[in-house]
VOPALO-933910 format. One line per 2 residues: number of its first residue (from 1); for each residue x negated, y negated, z negated of C-alpha. Coordinates in Angstrom, 2 decimals. Each point is the difference from the previous one (the first is absolute). Last residue first. Example, Ala and Ser with C-alpha at 12.3 -4.5 7.8 and 13.67 -1.06 7.14 Angstrom:
2 = -13.67/1.06/-7.14; 1.37/3.44/-0.66
END
This chain:
265 = -1.29/19.50/7.44; 3.31/0.08/1.74
263 = 1.06/-3.26/-2.05; -2.88/-1.55/1.77
261 = -2.66/-1.80/-2.30; 0.80/-3.47/-0.35
259 = -2.50/-2.95/0.52; -0.59/-3.36/-1.71
257 = -3.09/-2.08/0.18; -0.47/-3.02/-2.23
255 = -1.71/-3.39/0.18; 0.14/-1.41/3.61
253 = -0.61/-3.70/-0.66; 2.90/-2.53/-0.25
251 = -1.26/-1.68/-3.01; 2.99/1.47/-2.18
249 = -1.14/3.44/1.23; 0.78/1.78/3.30
247 = 1.49/3.29/0.30; -1.13/2.70/2.56
245 = 2.83/2.52/0.74; -0.04/3.50/1.25
243 = 3.42/1.58/0.11; -1.29/3.44/1.04
241 = -3.70/1.10/0.06; -2.05/1.35/3.08
239 = -0.95/-3.62/0.53; -1.46/-0.42/-3.46
237 = -3.63/-0.38/1.30; 0.99/-2.12/2.53
235 = 1.86/-2.38/-2.55; -3.33/0.08/-2.17
233 = -1.87/-1.09/3.15; 2.57/-3.02/0.48
231 = -0.20/-1.04/-3.73; -3.93/0.00/-0.30
229 = -0.90/-3.56/0.05; 3.44/-0.87/-1.79
227 = -0.97/1.91/-3.22; 1.34/2.99/-1.57
225 = 1.79/1.40/-2.92; 1.96/3.38/-0.03
223 = 3.43/1.62/0.11; 0.40/3.50/1.17
221 = 3.56/1.11/-0.29; 1.58/3.41/-0.27
219 = 2.77/1.39/2.50; -1.42/3.42/-0.15
217 = -2.07/0.43/-3.33; -3.21/-1.90/-0.06
215 = -3.35/1.54/-0.85; -0.67/1.04/3.70
213 = 0.61/-3.27/1.43; -1.87/-1.71/-2.88
211 = -3.04/1.98/1.03; 0.23/-0.72/3.67
209 = 0.34/-3.95/-0.87; -2.69/-0.10/-2.74
207 = -2.87/1.28/2.13; 0.36/-2.86/2.58
205 = 0.88/-2.40/-2.77; -3.34/0.65/-1.57
203 = -2.10/-0.60/3.23; 2.25/-2.56/1.41
201 = -2.18/-3.30/-1.25; -2.11/0.21/3.16
199 = -3.54/0.43/-1.49; 1.12/1.82/-3.30
197 = 2.88/-0.32/-2.33; -1.20/-3.13/-1.76
195 = 1.84/-1.34/-3.04; 0.53/2.87/-2.68
193 = -3.25/1.46/1.00; -1.83/-3.27/-0.60
191 = 1.30/-0.23/-3.57; 0.60/-3.90/-0.65
189 = -2.91/-2.03/-0.79; -2.07/-1.18/2.97
187 = 2.24/0.42/2.80; 3.22/-1.10/-1.95
185 = -2.13/-3.04/-1.43; -1.19/-0.82/3.39
183 = 3.43/-0.26/1.61; 0.21/2.32/2.95
181 = -0.59/-1.32/3.54; -3.55/0.69/0.00
179 = 0.79/3.86/-0.68; 2.23/0.03/3.31
177 = -2.31/2.51/1.73; -0.04/2.36/-3.15
175 = 3.75/0.24/0.62; 2.47/-0.63/-2.51
173 = 2.76/2.58/-0.62; -0.57/1.71/-3.36
171 = 3.21/1.40/-1.01; 3.09/-1.48/-1.74
169 = 2.18/3.11/-0.22; 3.28/1.54/0.11
167 = 1.12/3.26/0.69; 3.80/0.42/-0.54
165 = 2.35/2.95/-0.12; -2.70/2.33/-1.17
163 = -0.55/3.89/0.02; -0.30/1.08/3.62
161 = -3.65/1.19/-0.77; -0.98/0.30/-3.81
159 = -2.92/-2.23/-1.05; -3.65/1.19/0.25
157 = -1.16/-2.55/2.33; 2.13/-3.05/0.17
155 = -2.42/-2.93/0.23; -3.14/1.34/-1.33
153 = 1.32/1.22/-3.31; -0.33/-0.44/-3.72
151 = 3.68/0.40/-0.89; 2.31/-2.15/-2.33
149 = 3.48/0.95/-1.08; 1.97/-2.86/-0.65
147 = 3.37/-0.27/-2.09; -1.34/1.57/-3.35
145 = -2.78/-2.75/-0.08; 2.68/-2.95/0.81
143 = -0.21/-1.76/-3.57; -1.29/-3.16/1.52
141 = -3.32/0.12/-1.71; -0.27/3.87/0.67
139 = 0.47/-0.64/3.72; -2.58/-2.77/-0.05
137 = -2.51/2.25/-1.65; 0.72/2.86/2.48
135 = -0.84/-2.40/2.83; -3.17/-1.04/-1.55
133 = -1.28/3.41/-0.41; 1.25/1.05/3.23
131 = -2.42/-2.79/1.37; -2.86/1.27/-1.63
129 = 0.91/3.60/1.12; -0.27/-1.34/3.67
127 = 1.77/2.24/2.53; 3.26/-1.47/-0.61
125 = 3.36/1.60/-0.43; 3.47/-0.84/-1.15
123 = 3.00/1.77/-0.68; 3.60/-1.26/-0.85
121 = 2.97/2.22/-0.54; 3.31/-2.43/0.33
119 = 2.45/-0.62/-2.86; -1.28/-3.18/-1.10
117 = -0.08/-1.61/3.35; -0.97/-3.69/-0.49
115 = -2.64/0.69/-2.80; -1.40/3.00/1.67
113 = -0.28/-1.88/3.28; -1.87/-2.84/-1.64
111 = -2.31/2.30/-1.92; -0.85/2.04/3.19
109 = -0.76/-3.26/1.98; -2.36/-1.52/-2.51
107 = -1.81/3.15/-1.14; -3.40/-1.78/-0.73
105 = -1.06/1.78/3.20; 2.78/2.08/1.61
103 = -1.92/1.31/2.88; 3.32/2.08/1.02
101 = 3.02/-0.68/-1.58; 2.19/3.03/-0.08
99 = 3.95/-0.42/-0.41; 2.67/2.97/-0.56
97 = 3.57/-0.87/-0.25; 1.95/2.66/-1.84
95 = 2.57/-2.54/-1.58; 0.00/-3.28/1.46
93 = 0.39/-3.04/-2.36; 0.36/-2.91/2.22
91 = 0.36/1.73/2.37; 0.32/3.42/1.86
89 = 2.63/-1.09/2.65; -2.67/-0.09/2.97
87 = 0.38/-3.71/0.15; -0.78/-0.26/-3.68
85 = -3.15/2.08/0.30; -0.94/-1.97/3.06
83 = 0.50/-3.41/-1.66; -2.25/1.08/-3.15
81 = -2.60/1.46/1.97; -0.24/-3.17/2.24
79 = 0.11/-2.39/-3.26; -2.85/2.27/-1.64
77 = -1.99/-0.48/3.24; 0.60/-3.70/0.23
75 = -1.50/-0.28/-3.58; -3.21/0.33/1.50
73 = 0.11/-3.42/1.28; -0.14/-1.13/-3.61
71 = -3.51/1.39/-0.46; -1.42/2.79/-2.31
69 = -3.64/-0.32/-0.75; -1.71/2.91/1.41
67 = -1.38/2.43/-2.57; -3.07/1.17/-1.83
65 = -1.11/-3.82/-0.36; 2.77/-0.29/-2.67
63 = 3.67/-0.28/-0.25; 2.63/0.19/-2.72
61 = 3.29/-0.58/1.07; 2.78/-2.44/-1.18
59 = 3.12/1.09/1.86; 2.42/-2.50/1.66
57 = -0.24/1.67/3.45; -3.94/-0.29/-0.27
55 = -1.90/-2.36/-2.65; -3.72/0.40/-0.45
53 = -2.12/0.55/-3.05; -3.49/0.78/-0.98
51 = -0.74/-3.97/-0.91; -3.41/0.04/1.66
49 = 1.12/2.58/2.90; 3.01/-1.90/0.74
47 = -1.98/-3.37/0.11; -1.73/1.53/2.89
45 = -3.76/-0.31/-0.21; -1.35/-2.41/2.18
43 = -3.23/-1.20/-1.90; 2.05/-3.10/-1.25
41 = 2.50/2.42/-1.34; -2.48/1.56/-2.48
39 = -1.25/-3.35/-1.04; 3.32/-0.90/-0.61
37 = 0.69/2.88/-2.14; -3.25/-0.66/-2.08
35 = 0.88/-3.50/-0.55; 3.60/1.08/-1.17
33 = -1.65/2.57/-2.42; -2.62/-2.55/-1.27
31 = 3.10/-2.56/-0.40; 1.97/2.55/-1.95
29 = -2.99/0.69/-2.19; -0.52/-3.65/-0.90
27 = 3.85/-0.46/-0.59; 2.10/-1.38/2.78
25 = 2.13/-2.91/-0.83; 3.86/0.14/0.27
23 = 1.78/-3.23/0.72; 1.69/1.27/3.03
21 = 1.84/2.26/-2.09; 3.26/1.03/1.76
19 = -1.82/0.11/3.35; -2.18/2.74/-0.93
17 = 2.64/1.69/-2.02; 2.18/0.20/3.23
15 = -2.67/1.07/2.30; -0.99/2.98/-2.23
13 = -2.36/0.73/-2.88; -3.12/1.92/-0.55
11 = -2.07/-3.25/-0.59; -2.82/0.82/2.43
9 = 2.50/1.83/2.36; 2.32/-3.07/0.05
7 = -2.99/-2.06/0.54; -1.03/2.12/2.92
5 = 3.16/0.04/1.70; 0.37/-3.70/-0.30
3 = -3.66/-0.67/1.63; 0.86/2.48/2.85
1 = 3.40/-1.91/0.70
END
């Protein structure tokens, strides 16, 4: 699969073109580019950082070492938000629905929600200016610049209280004690502050939960990605919220935490 991605990158073609022209021979320059790409991959550099692209929710996204590579399991966050919005009678194109994606990185979640909820107001925050540049580039590529307001912020700092119907996030949630269990290429190449939260893995989530409570309107939803190793502790942190749920991914691993702010505030 990596070899196929790299040859498609080298030839600037899609998979259909590649298979339709099996007789195609590489030029000297193309061979050099392919060999260079293979050499980088051999060092452990993720293929997505070599090609500069990753698909998420049917969107072709630009990625760089400044942002976490979007993964299929994160699409469960988008699915949960769409389901909850519909259940609340505000989907698929709700008016006056306001959503913030905290720690947006490449913009994957924010762009997917902007695509699916064309009348919603979308905000996205990140502490990293480099990440926001990537997210803005992705919004521009998909014609969504006017749909998403980007903010440089540490989580929800500076955003208006009681303004949002949804706070969504794929925060850092891996503990430094788990570092040896993380894939080498993730540890070595992806932005460390987007993967590791601190010694326990809960450090960012412990700050996010109270900030989200303040940012949400009564009855609003907090939806964020977790791992199975912290699921029970996350449930404990959400004990004072209403309608708390932990959802599993397709592998049966706890992946998404959902909690609702009381309608009484």
